[in-house]
C-alpha positions as a LaTeX table, in Angstrom:
\begin{tabular}{lrrr}
\hline
Residue & $x$ (\AA) & $y$ (\AA) & $z$ (\AA) \\
\hline
Met1 & $-36.69$ & $-1.45$ & $-33.04$ \\
Glu2 & $-38.35$ & $-2.76$ & $-29.88$ \\
Ile3 & $-37.65$ & $-6.28$ & $-28.66$ \\
Ile4 & $-38.46$ & $-8.50$ & $-25.69$ \\
Leu5 & $-35.31$ & $-9.91$ & $-24.10$ \\
Leu6 & $-35.28$ & $-13.64$ & $-23.41$ \\
Lys7 & $-31.99$ & $-13.48$ & $-21.49$ \\
Asn8 & $-30.14$ & $-10.98$ & $-19.36$ \\
Ile9 & $-27.95$ & $-9.04$ & $-21.79$ \\
Glu10 & $-25.19$ & $-6.95$ & $-20.29$ \\
Lys11 & $-25.66$ & $-3.22$ & $-20.98$ \\
Val12 & $-28.95$ & $-3.93$ & $-22.77$ \\
Gly13 & $-31.44$ & $-5.17$ & $-20.16$ \\
Arg14 & $-32.80$ & $-8.05$ & $-18.14$ \\
Lys15 & $-34.89$ & $-10.99$ & $-19.19$ \\
Phe16 & $-38.41$ & $-10.02$ & $-20.36$ \\
Asp17 & $-37.56$ & $-6.32$ & $-20.48$ \\
Ile18 & $-38.92$ & $-4.50$ & $-23.53$ \\
Val19 & $-36.02$ & $-2.46$ & $-24.89$ \\
Thr20 & $-35.12$ & $-0.48$ & $-27.98$ \\
Val21 & $-32.05$ & $-1.55$ & $-29.97$ \\
Lys22 & $-30.61$ & $-0.85$ & $-33.38$ \\
Asn23 & $-32.35$ & $-2.77$ & $-36.16$ \\
Gly24 & $-29.21$ & $-4.63$ & $-37.25$ \\
Tyr25 & $-28.32$ & $-5.72$ & $-33.70$ \\
Gly26 & $-31.83$ & $-6.99$ & $-33.09$ \\
Arg27 & $-32.57$ & $-8.65$ & $-36.43$ \\
Asn28 & $-29.10$ & $-10.01$ & $-37.19$ \\
Tyr29 & $-27.96$ & $-11.11$ & $-33.74$ \\
Leu30 & $-30.36$ & $-11.03$ & $-30.79$ \\
Ile31 & $-33.41$ & $-12.57$ & $-32.46$ \\
Pro32 & $-31.54$ & $-15.25$ & $-34.52$ \\
Gln33 & $-29.56$ & $-16.28$ & $-31.43$ \\
Gly34 & $-32.77$ & $-16.81$ & $-29.45$ \\
Leu35 & $-31.92$ & $-13.96$ & $-27.11$ \\
Ala36 & $-34.95$ & $-11.83$ & $-27.94$ \\
Leu37 & $-38.33$ & $-11.66$ & $-29.63$ \\
Leu38 & $-39.77$ & $-8.89$ & $-31.72$ \\
Ala39 & $-41.98$ & $-6.81$ & $-29.44$ \\
Asn40 & $-45.04$ & $-7.07$ & $-31.68$ \\
Lys41 & $-48.62$ & $-7.13$ & $-30.42$ \\
Ala42 & $-48.83$ & $-10.93$ & $-30.20$ \\
Asn43 & $-45.59$ & $-11.29$ & $-28.23$ \\
Arg44 & $-46.54$ & $-8.40$ & $-25.94$ \\
Asn45 & $-49.87$ & $-10.14$ & $-25.21$ \\
Asn46 & $-48.03$ & $-13.38$ & $-24.42$ \\
Leu47 & $-45.42$ & $-11.70$ & $-22.21$ \\
Glu48 & $-47.22$ & $-12.43$ & $-18.92$ \\
Ser49 & $-47.62$ & $-16.06$ & $-19.97$ \\
Phe50 & $-43.87$ & $-16.22$ & $-20.70$ \\
Lys51 & $-43.15$ & $-14.81$ & $-17.24$ \\
Arg52 & $-45.41$ & $-17.38$ & $-15.50$ \\
Gln53 & $-43.78$ & $-20.26$ & $-17.37$ \\
Glu54 & $-40.33$ & $-18.94$ & $-16.51$ \\
Ala55 & $-41.26$ & $-18.55$ & $-12.83$ \\
Ala56 & $-42.45$ & $-22.17$ & $-12.66$ \\
Lys57 & $-39.26$ & $-23.35$ & $-14.35$ \\
Leu58 & $-37.04$ & $-21.31$ & $-12.06$ \\
Glu59 & $-38.84$ & $-22.57$ & $-8.96$ \\
Lys60 & $-37.94$ & $-26.13$ & $-9.95$ \\
Met61 & $-34.33$ & $-25.10$ & $-10.58$ \\
Leu62 & $-33.88$ & $-23.10$ & $-7.36$ \\
Asp63 & $-32.12$ & $-25.85$ & $-5.41$ \\
His64 & $-29.82$ & $-26.55$ & $-8.36$ \\
Phe65 & $-28.73$ & $-22.92$ & $-8.55$ \\
Lys66 & $-28.21$ & $-22.80$ & $-4.79$ \\
Glu67 & $-25.82$ & $-25.75$ & $-5.13$ \\
Ile68 & $-23.87$ & $-23.94$ & $-7.85$ \\
Ala69 & $-23.66$ & $-20.81$ & $-5.69$ \\
Ala70 & $-22.35$ & $-22.85$ & $-2.76$ \\
Lys71 & $-19.65$ & $-24.36$ & $-5.00$ \\
Val72 & $-18.37$ & $-21.10$ & $-6.49$ \\
Asn73 & $-18.67$ & $-18.63$ & $-3.61$ \\
Asp74 & $-15.30$ & $-18.01$ & $-1.90$ \\
Gln75 & $-13.48$ & $-19.81$ & $-4.73$ \\
Thr76 & $-10.85$ & $-18.46$ & $-7.11$ \\
Ile77 & $-10.23$ & $-19.65$ & $-10.65$ \\
Thr78 & $-7.26$ & $-18.85$ & $-12.89$ \\
Leu79 & $-7.26$ & $-17.46$ & $-16.42$ \\
Pro80 & $-3.90$ & $-17.59$ & $-18.23$ \\
Met81 & $-3.65$ & $-14.56$ & $-20.52$ \\
Lys82 & $-1.19$ & $-13.16$ & $-23.02$ \\
Cys83 & 0.26 & $-9.95$ & $-21.64$ \\
Gly84 & 3.28 & $-7.67$ & $-21.62$ \\
Val85 & 5.87 & $-7.17$ & $-18.89$ \\
Ser86 & 3.84 & $-4.22$ & $-17.61$ \\
Gly87 & 1.09 & $-6.68$ & $-16.67$ \\
Lys88 & $-1.39$ & $-5.28$ & $-19.19$ \\
Ile89 & $-3.26$ & $-8.12$ & $-20.88$ \\
Phe90 & $-3.64$ & $-8.38$ & $-24.64$ \\
Gly91 & $-7.25$ & $-8.60$ & $-25.74$ \\
Ser92 & $-10.18$ & $-8.86$ & $-23.36$ \\
Val93 & $-11.50$ & $-11.24$ & $-20.76$ \\
Thr94 & $-14.77$ & $-12.77$ & $-21.98$ \\
Thr95 & $-17.68$ & $-14.47$ & $-20.28$ \\
Leu96 & $-16.97$ & $-17.55$ & $-22.40$ \\
Met97 & $-13.47$ & $-17.78$ & $-20.90$ \\
Leu98 & $-14.94$ & $-17.61$ & $-17.42$ \\
Ala99 & $-17.68$ & $-20.15$ & $-18.17$ \\
Asn100 & $-15.07$ & $-22.60$ & $-19.53$ \\
Ala101 & $-12.82$ & $-22.07$ & $-16.50$ \\
Leu102 & $-15.75$ & $-22.66$ & $-14.12$ \\
Arg103 & $-16.50$ & $-25.95$ & $-15.85$ \\
Glu104 & $-12.87$ & $-27.11$ & $-16.06$ \\
Gln105 & $-11.65$ & $-25.96$ & $-12.63$ \\
Leu106 & $-14.75$ & $-26.24$ & $-10.42$ \\
Gly107 & $-16.94$ & $-28.65$ & $-12.38$ \\
Val108 & $-19.96$ & $-26.33$ & $-12.61$ \\
Glu109 & $-21.94$ & $-25.33$ & $-15.67$ \\
Val110 & $-22.91$ & $-21.67$ & $-15.87$ \\
Asp111 & $-24.48$ & $-20.00$ & $-18.86$ \\
Arg112 & $-22.02$ & $-17.38$ & $-20.10$ \\
Arg113 & $-24.92$ & $-14.94$ & $-20.43$ \\
Asp114 & $-25.44$ & $-15.14$ & $-16.66$ \\
Ile115 & $-21.91$ & $-13.90$ & $-15.97$ \\
Leu116 & $-21.26$ & $-10.22$ & $-15.32$ \\
Leu117 & $-17.62$ & $-9.19$ & $-15.65$ \\
Pro118 & $-16.02$ & $-6.11$ & $-14.04$ \\
Asp119 & $-14.97$ & $-3.36$ & $-16.45$ \\
Asp120 & $-11.49$ & $-2.96$ & $-14.97$ \\
Ala121 & $-10.10$ & $-6.45$ & $-15.68$ \\
Lys122 & $-7.28$ & $-5.24$ & $-17.93$ \\
Met123 & $-4.17$ & $-6.08$ & $-15.89$ \\
Val124 & $-2.86$ & $-9.24$ & $-14.25$ \\
Gly125 & $-4.40$ & $-9.58$ & $-10.83$ \\
Thr126 & $-7.49$ & $-10.84$ & $-9.07$ \\
Tyr127 & $-11.02$ & $-9.62$ & $-9.82$ \\
Thr128 & $-14.59$ & $-10.53$ & $-8.91$ \\
Ala129 & $-17.36$ & $-11.52$ & $-11.30$ \\
Thr130 & $-21.06$ & $-11.84$ & $-10.47$ \\
Leu131 & $-23.15$ & $-14.84$ & $-11.50$ \\
Asp132 & $-26.82$ & $-13.95$ & $-11.97$ \\
Leu133 & $-28.05$ & $-17.52$ & $-11.63$ \\
His134 & $-31.66$ & $-17.01$ & $-10.55$ \\
Pro135 & $-33.90$ & $-14.13$ & $-9.41$ \\
Asp136 & $-33.31$ & $-15.37$ & $-5.85$ \\
Val137 & $-29.74$ & $-16.63$ & $-6.23$ \\
Asp138 & $-26.63$ & $-14.62$ & $-7.02$ \\
Ala139 & $-23.06$ & $-15.78$ & $-6.59$ \\
Thr140 & $-19.61$ & $-14.28$ & $-6.89$ \\
Ile141 & $-16.44$ & $-15.85$ & $-8.19$ \\
Glu142 & $-12.94$ & $-14.47$ & $-7.95$ \\
Phe143 & $-10.74$ & $-14.96$ & $-10.99$ \\
Thr144 & $-7.03$ & $-14.32$ & $-11.31$ \\
Leu145 & $-5.53$ & $-13.15$ & $-14.59$ \\
Glu146 & $-1.97$ & $-14.37$ & $-14.94$ \\
Ala147 & 0.62 & $-14.43$ & $-17.70$ \\
Asp148 & 0.56 & $-17.59$ & $-19.78$ \\
Asp149 & 4.34 & $-17.31$ & $-20.37$ \\
Pro150 & 6.47 & $-18.18$ & $-17.30$ \\
Lys151 & 9.24 & $-15.77$ & $-18.36$ \\
Ile152 & 6.78 & $-12.90$ & $-18.69$ \\
Ala153 & 5.22 & $-13.91$ & $-15.37$ \\
Ala154 & 8.65 & $-13.75$ & $-13.69$ \\
Leu155 & 9.34 & $-10.29$ & $-15.12$ \\
Ile156 & 5.93 & $-9.06$ & $-14.01$ \\
Ala157 & 6.53 & $-10.41$ & $-10.50$ \\
Glu158 & 9.93 & $-8.69$ & $-10.42$ \\
Asn159 & 8.41 & $-5.38$ & $-11.55$ \\
Gln160 & 5.58 & $-5.67$ & $-9.04$ \\
Ala161 & 8.04 & $-6.38$ & $-6.22$ \\
Lys162 & 10.08 & $-3.33$ & $-7.23$ \\
Glu163 & 7.00 & $-1.14$ & $-7.39$ \\
Ala164 & 5.84 & $-2.44$ & $-4.00$ \\
Ala165 & 9.25 & $-1.67$ & $-2.47$ \\
Glu166 & 9.22 & 1.84 & $-3.92$ \\
Ala167 & 5.69 & 2.39 & $-2.66$ \\
Ala168 & 6.70 & 1.20 & 0.80 \\
Glu169 & 9.68 & 3.55 & 0.82 \\
Glu170 & 7.53 & 6.47 & $-0.27$ \\
Ala171 & 4.97 & 5.62 & 2.40 \\
Glu172 & 7.76 & 5.53 & 5.00 \\
Arg173 & 9.08 & 8.90 & 3.84 \\
Glu174 & 5.59 & 10.36 & 3.91 \\
Ala175 & 5.02 & 9.01 & 7.41 \\
Ala176 & 8.33 & 10.55 & 8.55 \\
Arg177 & 7.38 & 13.91 & 7.00 \\
Lys178 & 4.01 & 13.79 & 8.68 \\
Ala179 & 5.53 & 12.88 & 12.06 \\
Ala180 & 8.05 & 15.74 & 11.76 \\
Met181 & 5.29 & 18.23 & 10.90 \\
Glu182 & 3.17 & 17.01 & 13.82 \\
Ala183 & 6.16 & 17.26 & 16.20 \\
Glu184 & 6.91 & 20.78 & 14.97 \\
Ala185 & 3.28 & 21.79 & 15.39 \\
Ala186 & 3.19 & 20.30 & 18.91 \\
Glu187 & 6.41 & 22.09 & 19.86 \\
Lys188 & 5.04 & 25.39 & 18.54 \\
Ala189 & 1.76 & 24.89 & 20.41 \\
Ala190 & 3.64 & 24.11 & 23.63 \\
Ala191 & 5.80 & 27.23 & 23.25 \\
Glu192 & 2.74 & 29.38 & 22.61 \\
Ala193 & 0.97 & 27.87 & 25.63 \\
Ala194 & 4.04 & 28.52 & 27.84 \\
Gln195 & 4.27 & 32.13 & 26.64 \\
Lys196 & 0.57 & 32.66 & 27.25 \\
Ala197 & 0.86 & 31.20 & 30.76 \\
Lys198 & 3.85 & 33.46 & 31.47 \\
Glu199 & 1.94 & 36.53 & 30.30 \\
Glu200 & $-1.12$ & 35.58 & 32.34 \\
Ala201 & 1.03 & 35.03 & 35.44 \\
Ala202 & 2.68 & 38.44 & 34.98 \\
Ala203 & $-0.69$ & 40.11 & 34.55 \\
Ala204 & $-2.03$ & 38.39 & 37.67 \\
Glu205 & 1.02 & 39.54 & 39.68 \\
Thr206 & 0.56 & 43.16 & 38.56 \\
Thr207 & $-3.11$ & 43.05 & 39.52 \\
Ser208 & $-2.21$ & 41.64 & 42.94 \\
Glu209 & 0.33 & 44.42 & 43.62 \\
Asp210 & $-2.17$ & 47.13 & 42.64 \\
Thr211 & $-4.74$ & 45.64 & 45.00 \\
Thr212 & $-2.23$ & 45.51 & 47.89 \\
Asp213 & $-1.16$ & 49.15 & 47.40 \\
Ser214 & $-4.72$ & 50.40 & 47.44 \\
Thr215 & $-5.53$ & 48.61 & 50.71 \\
Thr216 & $-2.43$ & 49.83 & 52.69 \\
Glu217 & $-2.75$ & 53.61 & 52.09 \\
Glu218 & $-3.60$ & 55.67 & 55.32 \\
Pro219 & $-6.94$ & 57.43 & 55.13 \\
Val220 & $-6.76$ & 61.26 & 54.94 \\
Ala221 & $-8.55$ & 63.03 & 57.85 \\
Ala222 & $-11.31$ & 65.34 & 56.79 \\
Glu223 & $-10.75$ & 69.06 & 57.69 \\
Gln224 & $-12.98$ & 70.34 & 60.47 \\
Pro225 & $-14.53$ & 73.84 & 60.00 \\
Ala226 & $-13.44$ & 76.57 & 62.51 \\
Ser227 & $-15.87$ & 76.93 & 65.41 \\
Glu228 & $-17.71$ & 80.29 & 65.63 \\
Ser229 & $-17.99$ & 82.22 & 68.99 \\
Thr230 & $-21.49$ & 82.48 & 70.29 \\
Gly231 & $-20.79$ & 84.99 & 73.13 \\
Pro232 & $-21.74$ & 88.73 & 73.03 \\
Ala233 & $-19.33$ & 91.13 & 71.42 \\
Glu234 & $-17.36$ & 93.45 & 73.65 \\
Gly235 & $-18.24$ & 97.15 & 73.60 \\
\hline
\end{tabular}
């Protein structure tokens, strides 16, 4: 079925887009929740009017959204999560969790449907979410997923420290291997250059000797023909 979105819906479309969705998703969720309208002829004809009304509303709210962006940009909020000692969280991070944390920790109200979460937020650590507040105002907020159990958090920190130490050792070994290879290559290149210079010097010396020999040889005198007598023969 075709619907007109009334909100930005992640992986579906943006506000006022006309999109095609499964009948059950549209009729049982999007339309009842006020997130979409059926894209019938009447609603299609009113779409431009909806857009003008929304633009006027957003213009009035622009300064408000700019204030929210200024409050959340460069800030980090914390989300305690259930997770294992590997750091993998149980369940999923939701936009509702983030909206609640923004309200409780920073004192700002953001519609959960305006929050775009990264797909890779599956381990403890720090991630960045985007807040699509207004056509002219976007914001970003960093959020840290951490274990809600102090004992688990301590084990995770211990494992991470161990992994970091192992990674540092491997990086050091790799750097040493690379330095050794580069030194070996430089030594080989120097030896080849020295051999080439030696061969060139020997060739130059041979050429010089050949030139000297050819210039010191005495010239061979040309044979003169025997002179013929021009007097009269004796009788």
